[in-house]
N, C-alpha and C positions, 0 to 999 in steps of 0.2 A: 504494500500500500504506500503510495507516494505521500509527500508532505502536504500537497494540495488536497488530497483526499482526506487525510487526517484532519486538516483544518476545516474541511467542509462539514464533517460530522462533529465539530466542536460542541454544539449544543447537547448532543447525545453524550459526549464524553464528560461534559460538565455535570450533567444530571447523574451519570453513573458514579463519578467521583464523589459527588455530593451525597449520594445514598450511602456509600461506604463511609464517608466522613461522619454522617449522622449516626450510623450504626456504631462506630467507634465511640462517639460522644456519649451515646446512651449507655454503652457498655461500661464506661468508666465513671460517668457522673449523670445520674438521672435528674431531670428537671423539665417540667412541662413548658414553662416560659422559654427556657433556653432552647428547647427543641423547636419551638415555633420560630424563634429568632433565626436559628440556623436554617430552617426550611425556607423562610422568606429570603434569606441571603442567597441560598442555592438557586431559588427561582429567579431572583434578580440577576444573578450571574448568568443564568441560562438566557434571559432576555438580552443581556449584553452580547452573549455569544451569537445569538440569532442575528442581531443587527450587524455585528462584525463580519459574519460570514456573508450576509446579504450585500455588503458593500465591496466584497472581494471576489464575487463570482466572476467567471470569465465573460467575455463579450456575448457568448451564446446564451448566457443566463441560466445554464444548467450544467451540472457536473455529476457524472456517474461515479459512485463509490463502489468499486467492484461491480457485480451485477445485482447486489442486494438492495442498494439505496440509490435514489436519484434526488439530488439536492438542487432546488431551484427557488426562485423568490416566492412562488405560491406555497411550496412546502414550508418555507420559513415563516410565511405569514400565518399559516395554520398553527405552527409551533408557538408563535407569539400569542395567538388567541387562546390556545390550550393552557399555556403557562399563566396568562392573566386570569383565566377562570380558576386555576389552581390556587393562585394567591388569595382570591376571594374565599375559596373553600377552606383554606388553611386558617384564615381569620375566623370564619364562622365555626370551624371545628374547635378552636381554642375556647370560645365562649360556650359552645355546646358542652364540652367536656368539663369546663370549670363550673358551670351551673349545676352539674350533676355530681359535683364533689370528686372529680377524677383525680385531682391533685391532693385530696385529703383522705381518701379512703385507703385502708390497708389492702394490699394486693392489687392495686389499680396501676396500670402502666399505660398512660395516655400517649407516651412518646412514640409508641409503635404506630400510632395512627399516621404520623407524618412520614415515616419510612414507607408505609404502604401507599400513601398519597403520591410520593415521589415516584414510586414504581409504576403507578397508573399513568402518570404524566410521561415517564420514559417510554412506556408502551405506546401511548398515544402519539408521541413525537416520532417514534420509529415507524408507526403505521402510516403517518401522512407522508413519509419519505420512501415508503416501500416501493420497489419496482421488481419484486421477485416473490413468487408464491411462498417460498420458505420464510422470508422476512415478514410477509403479510401474516402468515399463520402464527409465527412465534410472537409477533407484536400483539395480535389479538389475544393470545393465550397469556401473555405477560399482564395485559390489562385485566383479563378475567381473573387470574390467580390472585392478583392484589385486591380486586373488588370483592371477592367472596368473604374474606375476613373483615373488610371494611363494612360490608352490609350487616354483618353480625357483631359489630363492635360494641353495641349497647350491652352485651353480656359481660363486658370487661368492667370490673369494679363493683364493690358491694353496694354502692350508693345508687346504682341505676334502678329505677322502678321495675318491679317484676313484670309488669305488663309490657314495658318497653323492651325488656330482655326477650320475652317470648315472641313478640312481633318481629324483632330484629333477627332472631334465630330463624323464624319462619321465612323471612325475606331472603336470608342468605341461602337457605336450603332450596327454596323454589328457584332462585336464580342459578344455583349450582346445577341442579338437575336438568333444567331446561337448557341451560347453556351447554351442558354436555351433549345433548341432542343436536344443538346447533353446530357444535364443534365437529361432531361425527359427520354430519351432512357436508359441512365445508371441506373437511379432509377428504371425503370420498369424491367430492367434486374436483378438488385439486388433483387427485389421483387419476381421474378420467381425463382431465386436461393434459396431464403428463403423458398418458397413454396415447393421446391423439397428436400431441406436438413433439414429444420426445425431449422436452426441456421445461424448466420451471420459471424462466424469466418472462416478463410481460411481452417483450418484443418477439420471442419465439411463439407465444400464444397468438399474437397478432398475425405473424406470418402464416401459422397453421390455419387461422380463420380465413385469411385471404385466399389460401389455396383450396380449402374445403368449401367455402361459401356457406350459405344458409343451410345446406344439406348435410353438413358434418354432424352426424347424429351423436357420436361419442363426445365430441368437443362441446356441442350445444348442451348436451345433458350435463356435463361437468360444470359448465358455466351457470346453468340453471340451479344446480344444487348449491353452488357457491353463492349465488344471489339469494337463495332462501336463507342461508346462514347469515348473510348480511342483513336481510329483512328482520331477522330475530333481534339483532343488535339494535336496529333502528325502531323496533316495536311497531312495525307496519302490520296492519290487519292482513291476514288472520293470525299473525305471529306476535300478537300484543297481549296475550292473556296474562303474562307474568307482570306486566308493567304496573297496574294499580296496587297490587299487593306488595310488590317489592318497594315501590315508592313510599307507600304508607308505613311499612314496617322498618325501613332503614333509618338510621340517624339522619336528620334533615340535611346536614352538610354533605353526607354521602349521596343522598337523593339528588342534590344539586350537582354533584360530581358526575353521577351516572347519566343525568339528563342533559348535561352540557358537554363535558369532555369526552365521554364514551361515544355519544352519538355524533358529536362534531368530528371526531377523528375518523369515524366510519364514513361519514359523508365526504370528507376530504379524500379518503381512500377510493371510494367508488367514482369520484370525479376524475381522479388520475387514471384509474383502471379502465373506465369506460372510454376515456379519451385516447389512451395509449393503445389499447387493444381494438378500438373502434367497434365497441359492442352496440353502438347505436344502429349499426347495419343489420343487427339481428332482430327481426320483428317480434319474435317470441318473447325476448327479454323486455323490449319496450312495452309490449302489451301487458306483460306481467306487472311491470312497475306502474303502468297507468291504472290497472284494476286495483292494485294494492293502494295506490295513492287516493283514488276515489273512495274506496272503502274506508280508509283511515280517516279521511276528512269527515265522512258522514258518521261512522261509528264512534269516533273519538268525541265529536261534538255532541252527539245524541246522548251518549252515556255520561258525559260531563254534566248534562242538565240534571241528572238524578243524584248528584253527589252532594253530601253534606259535610264531607271532609275536605279541607283545603288541599292536602297533599294528593288525594285521589283525584280531585278536580284538576289540579295541575298536571297529573299523570295523563289523564285522558286528553287534556289540552295539548300536551306534548306529542301525543299520537297524531292529532289533527295537524299540528304544525309541521311535522315531518312530511305529512301528505302534501301540504302546500309547497314545501321545498322540492318535492319530487316533480311537481308540475313544471317548475322552472328547469329542473334537471333534464326533463324529457325533450327539450327542444334541440338537444344534440350538442356537438362539440363546438358550437359557435362562440365567438368572444362574448356576445351578449348573454348567452346561456350561462357561461362560467361566471360572468359578473353578477348575474341575478342570483345564482346559487350562493356565491360567497357573501354577497350583501345580506341575503336573507339569513344565512347561517350566523353571521355576526349579530344581526338583530335578535335572533332566537337565543343565542348563548348569553348575550348581555341581559336581555329581558328576563329570561328564565332564571338566571343567577340572581338577579335582583329580587324576583318574586319569592324564591326559596330563601333568600337572605332575610327578608322581612318575616316570613313564616318561622324561620329558625330562631330569630331574636325574640319574637313574641313568645314562642314556646319556652325559650330559656328563662324569660322573665316570670313564667308561670310555675317554674319548678320550686319545690320546697327549699327554703333558704338554708344555706350552709352557715356555720358559725361566722359571724361578722359580716355576712352578705346582706343584700337588700331583701326586703320582704317580698314574697311572691304576689302576683296579681291573680285574681280569679278565686274560685272556691276550691277546696280540697276535692280531688277526684275528678274535677272538670277537665275534659279533653281540650287542650289548647289548639288543636288542629280542626276542631269543628267550626263550621261557618258561624254558628251562633256565638262562639267565643269572641268573634271580631265585632260583635254588635257594639256600637258606640266607640270604636277604636279612635275615630277622629277626635272625640272629646277627651280621651285619655292621653293620646299622643298624636297631636296634629301633624307633626313633621313626619313621623313614621307612616301614618295613614296616607298622607299626601304622596309620599314616595311609592307606597304600595299601590295607590290608586293610579299613578302614572304608569307603573309596570303593567297593571291590568289593562289600561287603555292602549298601551303599546301592543300587548298581546292581541287585543281586539282590532288593531290596525287603525286607530284614530289619528287624524292629522296632527302634526307637530311632534310626533314621536318616531323613533327609528322603525317601529313596527309598521307604520303606515307606508314608509318608503319601501320596506321589504315586501309588503303586500302589493304595492303598486308594481314592483318588479315581477311578481308572480303573474299578475294580470297581463302585463306587457309581454311576458314570455309566452303565456297561453295564447294571446292574440297572434304573436309572430309565428307560433307553431300551428295555428288554426286548430287548437284543441278545444272545441266549443263545449263538448260534454264535460270535460274536466273543469273548464271555466265556470259552467253552471254549478258544478259541485262546489267549487271554491266560493261562489256567491252564497249558496245555501249554507255551507259550513260556517262562513263568516257571520252570517245573520244569527245562526244558533250560538256561536261563540260570543257574540255581542250581548246576547241575553244573559248568559250566566256570569260573564265578567261584570256587567253593570249591576246584576243582582247582588254580587258580593260587595261591590262599591257602595250600593245603597245600604246594605247591612252595616257597613262601617260608619255611615252617617246617622243611623238611627240611634235613639236613646230610649231606654225603658222608662215607662211613666213613673215608676217608683224612684228612679235615680235623677230625675230632672232637677230636683231641688237639692241634690247632694253632689258635692264635688267628687268626681270619679278618681280612683287611684291612678296615678301616672305610671307609665311603663318605664322601668329603669333599664336603660340600654347603655352598655359601655361606650366610651368615646370612639374606640376603634370600630365598633359595630355601626355607630352613627355615621362616621366618616365613610365607611364602605358603602352603605346604602345611599348616602348623599352623592358620592362619587359616581356610582352606577346610574343614578337618576340624572345627574348632570350630563353624563356621556350620552344617555338615551335621548335627552332633549337636544344636545348639541348636534348629533348626527341626524336628528329628526328635523331640525330647523335649517341646518347647513349640511345637507347630505353630500354635497360635492366634495367635502373634505375626505370622506371615506371612499367615495367613488373614484377620486383621483388616485388614491393609494392603491385601490384594487386594479385600476387600469394600468398602473405602473408595474404590476406583477409580470 
């Protein structure tokens, strides 16, 4: 491997070295806050590495690192997006674990959370750079193997409520079992592709596809099985069954991680894979994606209407949003199609992270107080993730409620938010591709989504008749949590009012 190739994978090397460093730190001296500081420093160094590599790429804008990875500006952009989401998750995780006494309970080891978080980000960054089926599969498995214990992390520590422990364990087991099925299908699909092409790099698969054409049965079957495995990771209908239960049971920062980083990395992968292998020329794959996108938009929004739990509501909402994104993806390998997919993905990751951040901070404030900590809000035994728990949130914490309201409006696609620009891209892509049935489904799904987003917004503005003459208890949120939510909201409005800033960056990729 040459010096240029080593420098090209500098972000991956920084993450790997950071994981080893954090493991050594935890081995010699445990400390929750110290682990967070080290994690933030590692992620910041990874961001620096991404920008450094981006400015040093050759004139062609792409550098192949052996046959496993392909480094270009688009891959580095996705790495930056994943790392920024991980920074938010790390801050949320600190407050989540602290509110549950993770640093005070005997036998509690919260530092491992950050090691697993960095492993997930390493897998995601490898995945967005993959140009070989071996690196693709290993990156997916690295993410999955780190996500399994993260989903069940609520069982760590004696201070975690028993209900949270049971739900978290259920979440991890369901994801593990169903992910094993997805992995088996993907691996069998890769084996069929290897049997048809005789190689495992994307370029060989593209050459085999050009030679065989649409009639290559073994190659098409392998790609179809691989697409089914990807559809599970994206929770596209009918492979969405795991999503609401896993989202509800997992610790809220982990829910944000799996909804943003895991799905975002897979979207970046299929964008590269479909473009390099020219899978848009296979009608069967495009038709499968179109049917799954339409079903996801309708099923996700219809089931979200029935939810009284905020995490389950956002879970079904995420299913619908991936369906919207696939509409932009289906117009092919055109420059506008890639621009639409990337913009919508940024909008989805930003807004979803912000929505789960508010839900996590509100739930943390409702936990039984630890010695010396603030008094919890709400009544004992009350579920802080129920929609009714948010009744009157505007009067208890106006700033937090306003930020959450803007996140919901962005998810609904209301103007002056980044979500509106993303939804506009989806419509423009649908018109350009003349996908009128999918556009009609987008309109119906958006109308349904608007209803349940505004319903939750209305609940936050309502006050009980008994409490109108009583000053409601304010929600105590740490300064770092407040800064995180405000920063996400500011970026949401910035790119919603001045979208050209982000569009210019995307066009420069």
